[in-house]
C-alpha positions in Angstrom: 51.1 -13.0 55.9 49.3 -13.2 59.2 46.0 -12.2 57.5 46.8 -14.7 54.5 47.0 -17.2 57.0 44.2 -16.5 58.3 42.0 -15.8 55.4 44.0 -19.8 54.5 42.7 -21.2 57.3 39.2 -19.5 57.0 38.4 -20.8 53.6 39.3 -24.7 54.7 37.1 -24.5 57.5 34.1 -23.4 54.6 35.3 -25.9 52.5 34.9 -28.2 55.2 31.3 -27.1 57.1 30.6 -26.8 52.9 30.8 -30.7 52.5 29.1 -31.4 56.2 26.2 -29.7 55.0 26.2 -31.8 52.1 27.1 -28.4 49.7 30.4 -28.6 48.8 31.7 -25.9 46.0 31.4 -27.5 42.7 34.4 -28.0 40.8 34.0 -27.5 36.8 35.3 -30.9 36.3 31.9 -31.7 37.9 29.8 -29.8 35.3 27.6 -31.7 32.7 30.0 -33.1 29.9 26.8 -32.6 27.4 24.3 -29.7 27.4 21.4 -30.8 25.3 19.7 -28.1 23.1 16.6 -27.6 21.8 15.7 -30.1 19.5 15.9 -28.5 15.8 17.9 -25.6 16.9 20.9 -25.9 14.4 23.5 -24.2 16.5 26.6 -22.6 15.3 28.2 -20.5 17.5 28.8 -19.8 21.6 29.6 -17.3 23.6 30.5 -17.3 27.6 28.7 -15.0 29.3 29.0 -14.2 33.5 29.2 -16.4 35.9 28.5 -20.1 34.6 26.0 -18.7 32.0 26.8 -19.0 28.0 24.9 -18.4 25.1 24.4 -20.8 22.0 23.1 -19.2 18.4 21.0 -20.6 15.9 22.2 -20.5 12.2 18.7 -21.1 10.6 16.5 -18.8 12.9 18.6 -16.5 14.6 17.2 -17.7 17.9 19.6 -17.5 20.8 19.3 -20.0 24.0 20.9 -19.4 27.4 22.6 -22.5 29.0 23.6 -22.9 32.4 26.7 -24.7 32.5 26.6 -25.5 36.1 23.3 -27.5 35.7 22.8 -27.9 31.8 19.6 -26.5 32.2 18.7 -23.3 29.5 16.1 -21.4 28.0 15.4 -19.2 25.3 17.2 -15.6 25.7 16.5 -14.6 21.8 13.3 -15.6 19.8 13.7 -17.4 16.8 13.6 -14.8 13.8 14.0 -16.3 10.5 15.9 -15.7 8.0 18.0 -14.0 10.1 20.8 -16.1 11.5 23.2 -16.2 14.6 26.3 -17.2 13.9 29.7 -17.1 15.5 29.1 -14.7 19.3 30.5 -13.0 21.7 30.3 -11.0 24.8 32.4 -7.8 25.7 32.6 -8.7 29.4 33.2 -4.8 30.0 29.5 -3.8 28.9 27.7 -7.2 28.9 26.8 -6.6 25.1 26.5 -9.9 23.0 28.1 -9.6 19.5 26.2 -12.2 17.3 27.5 -12.4 13.4 24.1 -12.2 11.1 25.4 -14.5 8.3 23.8 -14.1 4.9 22.0 -11.0 6.2 25.5 -9.0 6.0 24.8 -7.9 9.5 25.7 -8.0 13.3 23.5 -7.9 16.2 24.3 -7.0 19.4 22.3 -7.6 22.3 22.2 -6.9 26.5 22.9 -9.9 28.1 21.1 -7.8 31.3 17.9 -6.9 30.0 17.9 -9.3 26.7 17.0 -6.6 24.6 18.4 -5.6 21.2 20.6 -3.0 21.9 21.4 -2.6 17.6 21.8 -4.0 14.6 24.7 -3.0 12.3 24.7 -3.5 8.5 28.3 -4.3 7.2 28.0 -4.8 4.2 24.8 -4.8 1.1 26.9 -7.4 -0.6 24.6 -10.2 -1.9 27.3 -12.9 -1.8 28.0 -12.4 1.8 28.4 -15.0 4.7 28.9 -12.4 8.4 30.5 -15.7 10.1 32.4 -15.3 12.9 33.4 -12.2 15.9 36.2 -11.2 17.9 35.9 -8.5 20.7 39.1 -6.0 20.9 39.8 -3.7 23.4 39.0 -0.7 20.5 36.8 -2.9 18.2 34.3 -5.8 16.9 35.8 -7.3 14.5 33.4 -9.8 12.0 35.2 -12.4 9.0 33.2 -12.9 5.5 33.3 -16.8 4.2 32.5 -14.9 1.0 34.3 -12.4 0.6 38.0 -11.3 1.2 37.3 -8.9 3.8 36.7 -8.3 7.5 34.3 -5.9 9.1 35.4 -3.5 11.9 33.4 -2.0 14.5 35.2 0.8 16.2 33.8 0.9 20.0 34.9 3.6 22.8 36.6 4.0 25.8 35.8 0.9 28.1 34.2 -0.8 25.0 31.2 1.2 24.7 29.1 1.2 21.5 28.2 4.6 19.4 24.5 4.9 19.7 24.7 5.0 15.9 27.9 2.1 15.1 29.5 2.2 12.1 31.8 -0.5 10.1 34.7 -0.5 8.0 35.2 -3.4 5.3 38.4 -4.2 5.3 40.5 -5.8 2.2 42.3 -8.7 3.4 45.5 -9.0 1.6 49.1 -10.4 1.3 49.2 -14.2 1.4 45.1 -15.0 2.3 43.4 -17.0 -0.3 40.1 -16.6 -0.8 38.5 -19.9 -3.3 35.5 -17.5 -5.1 32.1 -19.8 -4.3 34.0 -22.0 -0.9 34.7 -21.5 2.4 37.3 -18.9 3.2 37.5 -16.4 6.3 35.6 -18.1 9.2 36.9 -18.2 13.2 38.6 -15.2 14.3 40.8 -14.2 17.4 42.2 -10.6 18.2 45.8 -9.7 20.1 44.8 -8.4 23.8 46.8 -5.1 22.4 44.5 -5.1 19.4 47.4 -5.1 17.1 46.9 -8.7 15.5 44.5 -11.1 14.2 44.3 -14.5 13.4 41.7 -15.7 10.9 41.0 -19.1 9.5 40.9 -20.2 5.8 38.3 -23.1 6.3 38.6 -25.3 2.9 42.5 -24.8 2.9 42.9 -25.5 6.7 45.4 -22.8 7.3 46.0 -20.0 9.4 46.5 -16.1 8.8 48.2 -13.2 11.0 46.4 -10.3 9.5 47.1 -6.7 10.4 43.6 -5.4 11.8 44.6 -1.7 10.4 45.8 -2.7 6.8 44.2 -6.0 5.8 47.8 -7.2 5.0 48.2 -10.9 5.9 50.7 -13.6 6.3 50.5 -17.1 6.3 51.0 -18.6 9.7 54.2 -21.4 9.8 52.4 -24.6 12.0 54.7 -27.0 13.3 52.3 -30.2 12.7 49.4 -32.1 10.2 45.9 -30.4 10.6 43.4 -31.5 8.8 41.3 -28.9 5.8 38.2 -27.2 7.5 38.8 -25.2 10.1 35.7 -23.5 11.7 36.2 -21.3 15.2 39.1 -20.3 17.0 39.4 -20.2 20.7 42.3 -17.6 22.5 43.9 -18.3 25.6 46.8 -16.6 26.3 49.5 -17.4 23.6 47.3 -20.8 23.3 45.2 -20.9 20.5 42.3 -24.0 20.0 41.2 -24.3 16.1 38.1 -26.4 16.3 38.0 -28.4 13.0 35.0 -29.9 11.7 36.3 -33.6 11.3 35.7 -33.8 15.5 39.1 -32.4 16.2 40.2 -29.4 18.4 43.8 -28.6 17.5 46.0 -27.0 20.4 48.3 -24.7 19.0 51.2 -22.9 20.8 51.7 -19.4 19.1 55.1 -18.0 18.6 55.2 -13.8 20.0 54.7 -12.6 16.6 52.1 -14.9 15.7 53.5 -15.9 12.3 54.1 -19.6 13.4 53.0 -21.7 16.6 53.4 -25.8 17.2 50.5 -28.2 17.1 50.8 -29.7 20.8 47.9 -32.1 20.9 44.7 -32.7 19.2 41.6 -33.3 21.4 39.0 -35.7 20.3 35.6 -36.6 22.1 33.1 -39.5 21.6 30.5 -36.6 22.0 32.1 -34.7 18.9 30.0 -34.7 15.9 30.5 -32.3 13.1 31.7 -29.5 15.3 31.7 -25.8 14.4 33.2 -23.9 17.4 34.0 -23.7 21.1 34.6 -21.5 23.7 36.3 -21.2 27.4 35.4 -21.1 30.8 38.6 -22.0 33.3 39.8 -25.0 32.6 37.2 -26.5 29.8 36.5 -25.7 26.8 32.5 -26.2 25.5 32.4 -27.2 22.1 29.6 -26.8 19.8 27.9 -29.9 17.8 26.4 -28.5 14.8 25.8 -31.7 13.1 26.2 -30.5 9.5 25.8 -34.4 7.9 22.9 -35.5 10.0 19.0 -34.7 8.6 17.5 -31.6 9.6 14.1 -32.0 11.5 12.2 -30.8 14.3 13.1 -33.4 16.4 17.1 -33.8 15.5 19.1 -33.5 18.5 22.0 -31.1 19.2 24.1 -30.8 21.9 27.1 -28.9 23.6 30.2 -30.6 24.9 32.4 -29.9 27.3 36.0 -31.3 27.2 39.3 -30.2 29.3 41.1 -27.9 27.5 
């Protein structure tokens, strides 16, 4: 107790000194509310890195842009490499590896966020009609959705999240209650439970959520108490709270039941700076949402940005 009091007093003095010197600690709510991306970038996915760093991928070129959430400044992390796409992405904090869904290429890309180097390119499928769309990193595997095919791809990890030198993937058929409409937008956003025993996959065209067994692929339609529009895209998980990013410029905040078979829509996050949003990622009390602007004219001068909202 005595040591704790000393630490607390010391912390207060440090804050006061910083204020006097004009260097008060930045609060999360003081970070930029809008972070610009390069014109013509055509963003889709976002992943949190270490510290105040985040990464945004381009669905048209495979480029990845590294942004500083504190300052709003950014720089190129991966150069454009069309026709490769960079869709959903997520960093494993254990290794610093950034896992990227490769879209119509049927592949996954793994980058080292420390060096910027490509660690591996993993072939997930050779099917022509594929769209590897989003990714979730679990404690023993990485999972990728396919928006055109009723499957997900599973890449096993070793102890501590280590990636085998020649990583392989398994295509797991999604069975049970999941609905896959040929030619439509189907499995999209994905999250995995902390114990790795449950997945949630969003069905875009139907605006539905499914609890999915990561081993068998058996799915169950989740019963959500509350009304949501169709066109779900990315999912963000924070404990027992699920954030559903919807194309209609809404982020639905759902409290999940322990078995993930149901949930309650508690509220909806909207913001004037939302424009055809695709997905998000969380840092502290904030949610960073990508404005894909799907309906905007695609030109080299088209503006794109990330919006910060309180979650």
